[in-house]
C-alpha positions as CSV (number, residue, x, y, z in Angstrom):
1,M,98.6,27.6,-28.7
2,N,95.1,29.2,-28.6
3,F,92.6,28.8,-31.4
4,T,89.4,30.5,-32.2
5,L,86.7,27.9,-31.7
6,S,83.7,29.9,-32.9
7,N,82.7,32.8,-35.1
8,I,83.7,36.2,-34.1
9,I,80.7,38.4,-33.2
10,G,80.7,42.2,-33.2
11,S,77.8,44.5,-32.6
12,T,77.1,48.3,-32.3
13,L,74.2,50.2,-30.9
14,D,72.7,53.1,-32.9
15,P,72.2,55.7,-31.5
16,R,75.1,55.2,-29.1
17,P,74.0,55.2,-25.5
18,Q,75.1,58.2,-23.4
19,V,75.1,56.2,-20.1
20,I,76.5,52.9,-19.0
21,L,74.2,49.9,-19.7
22,Q,72.4,48.7,-16.6
23,K,72.7,45.0,-17.7
24,N,75.4,43.0,-19.4
25,L,74.8,41.9,-23.0
26,S,75.0,38.1,-23.2
27,V,76.2,36.3,-26.3
28,I,75.6,32.7,-27.3
29,L,78.5,31.0,-29.2
30,R,78.6,27.5,-30.8
31,Y,81.7,25.3,-31.0
32,D,82.7,21.7,-31.9
33,E,81.9,19.1,-29.2
34,G,84.8,18.0,-27.1
35,L,86.7,21.2,-27.1
36,E,87.2,23.5,-24.1
37,A,85.9,27.0,-24.7
38,H,86.5,30.3,-22.9
39,C,84.8,33.6,-23.1
40,V,87.1,36.4,-24.4
41,F,86.9,39.7,-26.2
42,W,89.4,41.6,-28.4
43,D,91.1,44.3,-26.3
44,F,92.3,47.0,-28.6
45,T,94.2,48.7,-25.7
46,A,96.5,45.7,-25.2
47,K,100.0,46.3,-26.5
48,S,100.8,43.9,-29.4
49,N,101.8,43.7,-33.0
50,F,98.2,43.1,-34.0
51,N,96.5,46.2,-32.6
52,G,95.4,44.4,-29.5
53,S,94.9,40.9,-28.3
54,W,92.3,38.5,-26.9
55,S,91.5,39.1,-23.2
56,S,89.2,37.3,-20.7
57,K,89.3,40.2,-18.2
58,G,85.9,40.4,-16.5
59,C,84.3,37.8,-18.8
60,S,82.4,34.8,-17.4
61,V,80.5,31.8,-18.6
62,V,76.7,32.1,-18.0
63,N,75.8,28.7,-19.4
64,R,77.7,25.9,-21.1
65,T,76.7,22.7,-23.0
66,K,78.7,20.3,-25.1
67,T,78.4,22.5,-28.2
68,E,77.3,25.9,-26.9
69,I,78.5,28.6,-24.5
70,T,76.8,31.7,-23.2
71,C,79.2,34.5,-22.4
72,T,78.8,37.8,-20.5
73,C,81.6,40.3,-19.6
74,N,81.9,42.5,-16.6
75,H,84.5,43.3,-13.9
76,L,82.9,41.7,-10.9
77,T,85.5,39.9,-8.9
78,N,84.6,39.0,-5.3
79,F,86.5,37.8,-2.3
80,A,85.0,34.3,-2.5
81,V,87.1,33.4,-5.6
82,L,90.1,32.8,-3.3
83,M,88.8,29.5,-2.0
84,H,87.4,27.9,-5.2
85,V,89.0,24.5,-5.7
86,G,87.5,23.7,-9.1
87,A,85.7,25.4,-12.0
88,D,83.6,28.3,-11.0
89,N,80.1,27.8,-9.9
90,E,78.1,30.3,-12.0
91,V,76.6,33.1,-9.9
92,P,73.7,35.3,-11.1
93,A,74.8,38.7,-12.2
94,D,72.8,40.5,-9.4
95,H,74.6,38.4,-6.7
96,K,77.9,39.1,-8.3
97,V,77.3,42.8,-7.9
98,A,76.3,42.3,-4.2
99,L,79.3,40.1,-3.5
100,K,81.6,42.7,-5.1
101,V,80.2,45.5,-3.0
102,I,80.5,43.5,0.2
103,T,84.1,42.6,-0.7
104,Y,85.3,46.1,-1.5
105,V,83.5,47.8,1.4
106,G,84.4,45.0,3.8
107,C,88.1,45.2,2.8
108,A,88.1,48.9,3.2
109,L,86.7,48.7,6.7
110,S,89.1,45.8,7.4
111,L,92.1,47.9,6.4
112,I,91.1,50.7,8.7
113,G,90.7,48.2,11.5
114,E,94.1,46.7,10.8
115,A,95.8,50.1,10.6
116,L,94.3,51.1,14.0
117,T,95.3,47.8,15.5
118,A,98.9,48.2,14.4
119,V,99.1,51.7,15.7
120,A,97.5,50.7,19.0
121,Y,100.0,47.9,19.5
122,C,103.0,50.1,18.6
123,V,101.9,53.0,20.9
124,L,100.3,51.2,23.8
125,M,101.7,47.7,24.0
126,N,105.1,46.2,24.6
127,L,106.2,44.9,21.2
128,K,108.7,42.5,22.9
129,E,105.8,40.4,24.3
130,D,105.1,37.2,22.4
131,Q,101.3,37.6,21.9
132,T,101.7,41.3,20.8
133,Q,104.2,40.2,18.1
134,I,102.0,37.4,16.9
135,R,98.9,39.7,16.5
136,F,101.0,42.5,15.0
137,N,102.5,40.2,12.3
138,L,99.0,38.8,11.7
139,V,97.3,42.1,11.0
140,V,100.2,43.4,8.8
141,A,100.2,40.2,6.6
142,I,96.4,40.4,6.2
143,A,96.5,44.1,5.4
144,I,99.1,43.7,2.7
145,A,97.2,40.7,1.2
146,Q,93.9,42.7,1.1
147,I,95.6,45.8,-0.4
148,T,97.1,43.7,-3.2
149,F,93.7,42.0,-3.8
150,L,91.9,45.3,-4.1
151,A,94.6,46.8,-6.3
152,G,95.4,44.0,-8.7
153,I,93.0,41.1,-8.6
154,D,91.6,42.1,-12.1
155,A,95.0,43.0,-13.7
156,T,94.8,40.2,-16.2
157,E,96.0,42.2,-19.3
158,V,99.7,41.9,-18.5
159,K,100.4,38.3,-17.5
160,E,103.7,39.0,-15.8
161,L,102.0,41.6,-13.6
162,C,99.1,39.2,-13.0
163,V,101.5,36.4,-11.9
164,F,103.1,38.9,-9.5
165,V,99.8,40.0,-8.0
166,A,98.7,36.4,-7.5
167,A,102.0,35.4,-5.9
168,M,101.8,38.4,-3.5
169,I,98.2,37.5,-2.5
170,H,99.2,33.9,-2.2
171,Y,102.2,34.6,0.0
172,F,100.8,37.1,2.4
173,Y,97.7,35.1,3.1
174,L,99.8,32.0,3.8
175,V,101.8,34.2,6.2
176,G,98.6,35.4,7.8
177,F,97.4,31.8,8.3
178,A,100.7,30.8,9.8
179,W,100.3,33.5,12.4
180,M,96.7,32.4,13.0
181,L,98.0,28.9,13.8
182,F,100.6,30.4,16.1
183,E,97.8,32.4,17.9
184,G,96.0,29.1,18.5
185,V,99.2,27.4,19.8
186,Y,100.0,30.3,22.0
187,L,96.4,30.4,23.5
188,Y,96.6,26.6,24.1
189,L,99.9,26.9,25.9
190,M,98.8,29.8,28.0
191,V,95.4,28.4,29.0
192,V,95.7,24.6,29.0
193,K,99.4,24.0,29.6
194,V,100.2,27.1,31.7
195,F,103.3,25.8,33.4
196,N,106.7,24.8,31.9
197,T,105.8,26.4,28.5
198,V,108.5,27.7,26.2
199,I,107.6,30.0,23.3
200,R,110.1,29.9,20.5
201,L,109.2,33.0,18.7
202,R,112.2,32.8,16.2
203,L,110.7,29.5,15.1
204,F,107.4,31.1,14.5
205,Y,109.0,33.8,12.3
206,G,110.9,31.3,10.3
207,V,107.8,29.2,9.6
208,A,105.5,32.0,8.9
209,W,107.7,34.1,6.6
210,G,110.1,31.4,5.3
211,L,107.9,28.3,4.8
212,S,105.2,30.4,3.1
213,L,107.7,31.8,0.7
214,F,109.0,28.3,-0.1
215,I,105.4,27.1,-0.9
216,V,104.7,30.0,-3.3
217,V,108.0,29.6,-5.1
218,L,107.4,25.9,-5.4
219,S,104.0,26.4,-6.9
220,I,105.4,28.9,-9.5
221,V,108.2,26.5,-10.4
222,I,105.7,23.7,-10.9
223,A,103.6,25.9,-13.1
224,S,106.6,27.0,-15.1
225,I,107.5,23.5,-16.2
226,Q,104.0,22.7,-17.3
227,D,102.3,23.4,-20.6
228,G,101.6,27.1,-20.8
229,G,104.6,28.0,-18.7
230,I,104.5,30.4,-15.7
231,E,101.3,31.9,-17.0
232,S,99.5,28.7,-16.1
233,Y,100.1,29.7,-12.5
234,V,97.2,32.2,-12.7
235,Q,93.6,31.9,-13.9
236,D,92.2,33.5,-17.1
237,H,89.6,35.7,-15.4
238,F,91.4,37.1,-12.4
239,C,94.9,37.1,-10.9
240,W,94.8,34.1,-8.5
241,V,96.3,30.7,-8.3
242,S,95.0,28.5,-11.1
243,F,93.0,25.3,-10.9
244,K,95.3,23.7,-13.5
245,H,97.7,21.0,-12.3
246,N,95.9,21.4,-8.9
247,L,98.0,24.4,-8.0
248,I,95.1,25.9,-6.0
249,W,95.8,23.3,-3.4
250,T,99.1,24.9,-2.5
251,F,96.8,27.5,-0.8
252,V,93.7,25.6,0.1
253,A,95.6,22.7,1.8
254,P,97.5,24.9,4.3
255,V,94.2,26.8,5.0
256,L,92.4,23.6,5.8
257,L,95.3,22.3,7.9
258,V,95.4,25.5,9.9
259,C,91.6,25.5,10.4
260,T,91.6,21.9,11.5
261,I,94.4,22.4,14.1
262,N,92.9,25.6,15.4
263,S,89.4,24.0,15.7
264,V,90.9,21.4,17.9
265,L,92.9,23.9,19.9
266,L,89.8,26.2,20.3
267,A,87.8,23.2,21.7
268,R,90.5,22.5,24.3
269,V,90.8,26.2,25.2
270,V,87.0,26.6,25.6
271,R,86.8,23.3,27.6
272,E,89.5,24.5,30.0
273,I,87.7,27.9,30.4
274,L,84.5,26.2,31.2
275,R,86.2,23.8,33.6
276,M,87.9,26.7,35.5
277,Q,84.5,28.4,35.9
278,A,82.5,25.2,36.8
279,D,82.4,26.0,40.5
280,K,81.8,29.7,40.2
281,T,79.0,30.1,37.6
282,S,75.8,28.5,36.5
283,H,75.4,26.2,33.5
284,L,73.8,29.0,31.4
285,Q,76.6,31.4,32.3
286,R,79.2,28.8,31.3
287,V,77.5,28.3,28.0
288,R,77.5,32.0,27.4
289,Q,81.2,32.2,28.2
290,G,81.9,29.4,25.8
291,V,80.0,31.1,23.0
292,K,81.7,34.4,23.8
293,A,85.2,32.8,23.6
294,C,84.3,31.2,20.2
295,V,83.1,34.5,18.8
296,V,86.2,36.4,20.1
297,L,88.7,33.7,18.8
298,F,87.1,32.9,15.4
299,P,88.6,36.0,13.6
300,L,92.0,35.4,15.1
301,L,92.1,31.7,14.3
302,G,90.8,32.1,10.7
303,L,88.1,29.4,11.2
304,T,85.6,31.4,9.0
305,W,87.7,30.5,6.0
306,V,86.1,27.0,6.1
307,F,83.0,28.6,4.5
308,G,85.1,29.3,1.4
309,V,85.5,25.6,0.8
310,I,81.9,24.9,1.5
311,S,80.9,27.6,-1.0
312,V,81.8,25.4,-3.9
313,T,79.1,22.9,-3.0
314,D,75.5,23.0,-4.1
315,A,74.8,25.4,-1.2
316,G,77.6,27.6,-2.5
317,L,75.8,30.9,-2.9
318,V,74.7,31.2,0.7
319,F,78.2,30.3,2.0
320,Q,79.8,32.7,-0.5
321,Y,77.9,35.5,1.2
322,I,78.9,34.2,4.7
323,F,82.5,33.7,3.6
324,T,82.7,37.1,1.9
325,I,81.2,39.0,4.8
326,F,83.3,37.4,7.6
327,N,86.6,37.3,5.8
328,S,86.5,40.7,4.1
329,L,85.8,42.1,7.6
330,Q,88.4,40.0,9.5
331,G,90.7,43.0,10.2
332,L,87.8,45.1,11.6
333,F,86.6,42.2,13.8
334,I,90.2,41.9,15.2
335,F,90.3,45.6,16.0
336,I,86.9,45.6,17.8
337,L,87.4,42.4,19.7
338,H,91.1,42.6,20.5
339,V,91.7,46.3,20.8
340,L,88.6,48.2,21.7
341,R,87.3,45.4,24.0
342,N,90.7,44.2,25.2
343,S,91.3,44.9,28.9
344,D,95.1,45.0,28.5
345,V,94.9,47.6,25.8
346,R,92.5,49.7,27.7
347,A,94.7,49.5,30.9
348,A,97.7,50.5,28.8
349,Y,95.8,53.5,27.4
350,S,94.7,54.5,30.9
351,R,98.3,54.3,32.2
352,K,99.4,56.4,29.2
353,M,96.8,59.1,30.0
354,Q,97.7,59.1,33.7
355,K,101.4,59.6,32.9
356,R,100.5,62.4,30.5
357,N,98.3,64.1,33.1
358,A,101.0,63.7,35.8
359,A,103.6,65.2,33.5
360,K,101.3,68.2,32.8
361,S,100.6,68.7,36.5
362,V,104.3,68.8,37.3
363,K,105.0,71.3,34.5
364,N,102.2,73.5,35.8
365,S,103.7,73.3,39.3
366,Q,107.1,74.3,38.0
367,E,105.6,77.3,36.3
368,N,103.8,78.4,39.4
369,R,107.0,78.1,41.5
370,N,108.9,80.3,39.0
371,T,106.1,82.8,39.1
372,I,106.2,83.0,42.9
373,G,110.0,83.3,42.9
374,L,109.8,86.3,40.6
375,W,107.1,87.9,42.8
376,S,109.2,87.3,46.0
377,S,112.2,89.0,44.3
378,K,110.1,92.0,43.3
379,V,108.9,92.4,46.9
380,T,112.4,92.3,48.3
381,N,113.7,95.0,46.0
382,E,111.0,97.5,46.9
383,P,111.9,100.5,49.2
384,S,111.6,100.0,53.0
385,C,109.0,102.8,53.2
386,T,106.6,100.6,51.3
387,K,103.7,99.5,53.4
388,E,103.9,96.0,54.8
389,P,101.7,93.5,53.0
390,S,98.3,93.0,54.5
391,S,97.5,89.8,56.4
392,A,95.3,88.7,53.6
393,S,98.1,89.0,51.1
394,L,100.4,87.1,53.5
395,R,97.8,84.3,53.9
396,S,97.5,84.1,50.1
397,S,101.2,83.9,49.6
398,V,101.5,81.2,52.2
399,G,98.7,79.3,50.7
400,V,100.3,79.4,47.2
401,K,103.7,78.4,48.6
402,S,102.1,75.5,50.4
403,K,100.4,74.2,47.2
404,I,103.8,74.5,45.4
405,D,105.6,72.7,48.1
406,N,103.0,69.9,48.0
407,A,103.2,69.7,44.2
408,L,107.0,69.5,44.4
409,H,106.7,66.8,47.0
410,E,104.4,64.8,44.7
411,E,106.9,65.3,41.9
412,R,109.7,63.8,44.0
413,T,107.7,60.9,45.3
414,M,105.9,60.0,42.1
415,T,106.3,56.4,41.0
416,P,107.1,56.0,37.2
417,V,104.3,54.3,35.2
418,D,105.2,51.9,32.4
419,T,104.0,52.6,28.9
């Protein structure tokens, strides 16, 4: 049961401002020592029997002592909240605005990159290949998670909806991290092991989509049997897994596990790449190749999510910026590094264009042959008194016929090109 721990404060401005206030209005409230206080406001738009209800949407604590709390309300949820493992480290209002802008702009660009990546793999690549399936599932899972984050992270008015949004974000990010792990395992097998490797893709699908669902359902069940019921699964200020009963670790622990394993696998892969190039390149070139491999693989392996855990330390603000920038743009980085700059994708696009041009050439040749056939038929049906065609016309006809014969010969001998 919730109790009001302080006086209720209301205020009005006269004359009423015609524009949105540039700064939030902070309120200092006092309460009895030893009690846990939260910042809320009375939401008259909420459906209830009391013409509204208390809501914490967009409200945050600016300062807290044993008997006093400073509240301010806004709607500035940023990407870094996903990796907090304890009570929020208070962030100045101007930094909240900057983090929010980075989050929403970054996620929008990331969604564009993820959509283009999915289209490129569907059109240009063979979806039956193991690595293509891994990356396709990865970008789809991240895209759905980011769409849900942007659409519903602040939907705290209806608790049932908030629980659903949090579960969706929780689930699809866990699925994404599972595929990031399998990307690391696949790279290790292809680069380090090479021979006698067996990829069990069905097992990957089962773990990624099945085990992730089990973890989310388990966390909801744990929340439902605790005080507060299923609503304790989410936080008060935004729709994400709660700190209560350590539920947040059902997300953070798998993330840390994946990052740790992928860090080890990345080190082995980079070491193997440098070893293979040891006799061919200089030391500086090998260092450059190692750095390049790390830059290319970091977005795929999800290692930048470590900054989310570091962001709750005393140096949290700096790492919140790093975490927000890198992870809100993860889909865009994957598109740039693994589609635009991927030699296999470029080669597939080149083959697609060659096949298209060849088909167009054959079609034009067929049209030219039909035209010559009609012209020859017309000449045959003309009266015998008609003058014989000039030598120039005969040479022209012979030349056109020769070109058509060559085109038809190319059409018969052309080797099909795989898409």
